[in-house]
C-alpha positions in Angstrom: -33.0 3.7 17.2 -36.1 3.8 19.2 -38.0 7.1 19.5 -38.9 7.9 23.1 -42.4 8.9 24.1 -42.3 12.3 25.6 -44.5 11.5 28.7 -42.4 8.5 29.7 -38.8 9.6 30.0 -37.9 6.4 32.0 -37.6 4.7 28.6 -35.3 7.3 27.2 -31.8 6.0 27.5 -29.1 8.7 27.6 -25.4 8.0 27.0 -23.3 10.6 28.8 -19.7 10.8 27.5 -17.7 13.1 29.9 -14.3 12.7 31.4 -14.7 15.2 34.1 -15.8 13.4 37.3 -17.8 16.4 38.7 -19.7 17.1 35.5 -20.3 13.5 34.7 -21.6 12.7 38.2 -23.8 15.8 38.1 -25.3 14.9 34.7 -25.9 11.2 35.7 -27.6 12.2 38.9 -29.6 15.0 37.5 -30.8 12.9 34.5 -31.8 10.0 36.6 -33.7 12.2 39.1 -35.7 13.6 36.2 -36.9 10.3 34.9 -34.2 9.5 32.3 -32.0 6.3 32.1 -28.4 7.5 31.9 -25.2 5.6 31.4 -22.0 7.5 32.0 -18.8 6.8 30.0 -15.6 8.6 30.7 -13.9 7.7 27.4 -14.7 7.7 23.7 -13.7 4.1 23.4 -16.1 3.2 26.2 -18.9 5.2 24.5 -18.5 3.3 21.3 -18.5 0.0 23.1 -21.7 1.0 25.1 -23.5 2.2 21.9 -22.7 -1.2 20.2 -24.3 -3.1 23.1 -27.3 -0.9 24.0 -29.7 1.2 21.9 -29.6 4.8 23.1 -31.9 7.6 22.3 -29.7 10.5 23.4 -26.0 11.2 23.3 -24.6 13.9 25.5 -21.0 14.3 24.2 -18.0 16.2 25.6 -15.6 17.1 22.8 -12.4 17.2 25.0 -12.0 13.5 25.7 -8.6 11.9 26.8 -8.5 9.2 24.2 -10.5 10.3 21.1 -11.7 13.4 19.3 -15.4 13.9 20.3 -16.2 15.0 16.7 -15.0 11.6 15.4 -17.4 9.9 17.9 -20.3 12.1 16.7 -19.6 11.2 13.1 -19.3 7.5 13.9 -22.5 7.3 15.9 -24.5 9.5 13.5 -23.6 7.2 10.7 -24.6 4.1 12.8 -27.8 5.6 14.3 -29.5 8.2 12.1 -32.2 8.9 14.7 -29.9 9.3 17.7 -30.3 12.8 19.3 -26.7 14.2 19.7 -26.1 17.2 22.0 -22.5 18.3 22.2 -21.2 19.7 25.5 -18.3 22.1 24.8 -16.2 24.9 26.3 -15.5 26.1 22.7 -17.6 29.1 21.6 -16.2 30.1 18.2 -18.6 29.7 15.3 -16.1 27.4 13.5 -16.3 25.0 16.4 -20.1 25.1 16.5 -20.1 24.5 12.7 -17.7 21.6 13.1 -19.9 20.0 15.7 -23.1 20.3 13.7 -21.4 19.1 10.6 -20.3 16.0 12.5 -23.9 15.2 13.1 -24.9 16.9 16.3 -28.4 18.2 16.6 -27.5 20.9 19.2 -24.7 22.1 21.5 -24.4 23.6 25.0 -21.5 25.7 26.0 -19.9 25.0 29.4 -20.6 25.9 32.1 -24.3 25.2 31.6 -27.1 24.6 34.1 -28.9 21.3 34.4 -32.2 23.2 34.1 -31.2 24.4 30.6 -30.0 21.0 29.5 -33.3 19.3 30.6 -35.3 22.0 28.8 -33.3 21.4 25.6 -33.8 17.7 25.9 -37.6 18.1 26.4 -37.7 20.4 23.4 -35.9 18.0 21.1 -37.7 14.9 22.2 -41.1 16.7 22.0 -40.4 17.7 18.4 -39.5 14.1 17.5 -42.7 12.5 18.9 -45.2 14.8 17.2 -46.8 12.9 14.3 -47.6 15.0 11.2 -50.3 14.2 8.7 -49.3 13.1 5.2 -48.3 16.1 3.0 -47.9 16.4 -0.7 -44.2 16.9 -1.9 -43.3 20.5 -2.3 -41.7 21.4 -5.7 -39.1 24.1 -5.6 -37.9 24.3 -9.2 -35.8 21.2 -9.7 -35.7 20.5 -6.0 -38.5 18.6 -4.3 -39.1 18.5 -0.6 -41.1 15.4 0.5 -42.0 16.2 4.1 -43.8 12.9 4.7 -40.9 10.8 3.5 -38.4 13.2 5.0 -36.5 13.3 1.6 -35.1 16.1 -0.4 -34.3 15.3 -4.0 -32.7 17.2 -6.9 -33.4 15.6 -10.4 -34.5 12.5 -8.5 -31.2 12.2 -6.6 -31.5 12.5 -2.8 -29.7 15.5 -1.2 -28.2 14.3 2.1 -29.4 16.7 4.8 -29.0 16.7 8.6 -32.3 16.3 10.5 -32.5 19.9 11.5 -31.4 21.1 8.1 -34.3 19.2 6.5 -36.8 20.5 9.1 -35.6 24.1 8.5 -35.9 23.7 4.7 -39.4 22.2 5.1 -40.6 25.2 7.1 -39.2 27.7 4.6 -40.7 25.7 1.8 -44.1 25.8 3.3 -43.7 29.6 3.5 -42.2 30.0 0.0 -41.8 33.6 -0.9 -42.6 34.8 2.6 -40.4 36.5 5.2 -40.1 34.1 8.0 -39.0 35.6 11.4 -36.3 34.0 13.4 -38.7 33.3 16.2 -41.0 31.4 14.0 -38.1 29.2 12.7 -36.9 28.5 16.2 -40.4 27.6 17.3 -41.2 25.3 14.4 -37.8 23.6 14.0 -36.7 23.5 17.6 -39.4 24.4 20.1 -41.9 27.1 20.9 -40.5 27.4 24.4 -36.9 27.5 23.3 -34.7 30.0 25.1 -31.1 31.0 25.0 -28.8 31.6 22.0 -30.2 31.2 18.5 -26.8 30.7 16.9 -27.8 27.1 16.2 -30.3 28.5 13.7 -27.6 30.4 11.8 -25.2 27.6 11.8 -27.8 25.1 10.6 -29.0 27.4 7.9 -25.4 27.9 6.7 -25.0 24.1 6.5 -28.3 23.8 4.6 -27.1 26.3 2.0 -23.8 24.5 1.6 -25.4 21.1 1.1 -27.9 22.4 -1.4 -25.0 24.1 -3.4 -22.9 20.9 -3.3 -25.8 18.9 -4.7 -25.9 20.9 -7.9 -23.9 18.9 -10.6 -25.6 20.3 -13.7 -27.7 23.4 -14.5 -30.7 23.4 -12.2 -33.4 25.7 -11.1 -32.8 26.0 -7.4 -34.4 28.0 -4.6 -32.4 30.7 -2.9 -32.4 31.4 0.9 -32.2 35.2 1.4 -31.1 36.6 4.8 -33.4 39.4 6.1 -31.2 41.3 8.6 -32.9 41.9 11.9 -35.9 39.7 10.9 -35.2 36.2 9.5 -35.0 34.4 6.2 -37.0 34.0 3.0 -37.0 31.1 0.5 -37.6 32.1 -3.1 -37.4 30.7 -6.6 -35.0 32.5 -9.0 
């Protein structure tokens, strides 16, 4: 997938998958008037066909589609296009639904009803993060786990640990602050955006996913870092 340049959103192609006519038309019009190039699909099948024909940068995905489960679409397109920015649009607010969406490959979610202003701010935040080039950095050893920020790889005993993009970025920030108490605000600023506003539940869900994937990667005795929750403050990564 192409990575859009933040100053030129006219090259940023957005696939909107929404079966509600009012919401879909509102999104299509609002995105186009703000410099994006949206395509609106009312069905999951249509979205899969569109994505096979055109390279998209962003997927805005409603979960309640008439023909397919939105989570299945997220999984399919995440597997096909690892760099695709996926934002789920949902009326579901339970943690388990948020976790399911992020586990399916979504980068973020917005709960309906939401304002176009909030959506546009979220898109700018995500796209800005993706276009910032970082200088080469030495891999960070964390016991038997190694975080290679430059290559965007996390390995355990030379075997790659499959992490979602935001899970990797969260681990990288914690690794750079090994042994330090990192405030929630710092993690939101460095992993998402310094101008982020709204719920920070995404941080908790992403961190839970990171913990789970690191635990699942252990197949033999290993020295692994531990992520400690600091109530009312944030998190700390430490070797044990």
